[in-house]
N, C-alpha and C positions, 0 to 999 in steps of 0.2 A: 775914710769911714771908720768909726769906732767899733770895736768888737762888742758883741752883746752875748751875754750868757742867758740861757733860758732854762727854767726849772719847772717841772710839772709835778703836782702832788695828786694822787688818787685817794679815794676813800676819805674824803674830807667831810667833817661835820660842819655843814654850811651855817647853821645857827650859831655855833661856837665861833666860827670865823667872823661872822658879821659882828658879834659882840667884841671880839678882839680888835677889829677894825675901828669900831666906835671908840674903844679905849684909847687908841692912838690918834683919834681925831679924823679918821677916814670913814668913808661910807661906800658901800657897793650898791649902785643904783640899777645895775643891769642884772638880769637873771644869771645865776651861777651855772656853770657847765658841769659836766661829769667830773671834771678835774679843775684844779686851780693852777693857773700858769703865772709865773712871775718872770720878768725880764729885767736885766740890769747890766751895767758895765763890767761888774766883777763878781766873782763867786762869794767873796767875803761879805759884800753888801747884801746879797741874796740870802746867805746863811743867817745874817743878823735879822733881816726882815722875817724870815721863816720862824726864827726863834720867838720874835715878838708876837707873831700870829699863832704860835702854838703848833706849828707844823714840824713834823719830824724829818730832819734833813736826811736821815739814813734811809728814808723811803722815797727820796726824790727820783724822778725819771727825767732823762734828757732825750730829746728826739722829737719825731713827728707825731701827729695826732693818732696815728695807727697804734701807738703804745697805749694810749688812753682807751681806745675801742677794744683792743685785745684784753685789757684789764677788766672791762665791764661786760664784754660779750665773747662768746666762743666763736671767734672769727679769725681769718687770716688777713694779711695786708691786701691781698688780691680781692677779698670780699669787700673790704672798706673802700678800695679804689673804684669799685663798681657803683657806689652810691653817687648819684649825679648831683644831688643837692642836699646839704646839711645846714639847716637853720633852726633857730628857736621857734619860728613861726610854723614850721612844718612838723607834723607828728613823726615819731620814730617809725621807720618802715616796719611793717608787720613781721617780715622775715627776720629782721634784725632783733626786734623785741623778743621773738621766740628763742633767740640764742642768748638772751641775757643770763649772766651767771647768777646763781643763787647766793 
């Protein structure tokens, strides 16, 4: 099995990212999440792609989805683990929306 590096970026300008993707001949056809996640075989390749997309590597996060939710909401890992279903089709739970960071 080949190792894989994963990098997450929070606070992303989605419109700017879509424009950068278009510049390099790519397109995002799915809704964008709270964060942007990239995966690849090595860090150097991810850093290069991040630079092409205008993402600041100094702000990269590594780890599970809890990191993203803690960045957007005032919650603990335990709070996140209580959410039974997280999909784009379901609205954000009211209790979670009430904890959204300003």
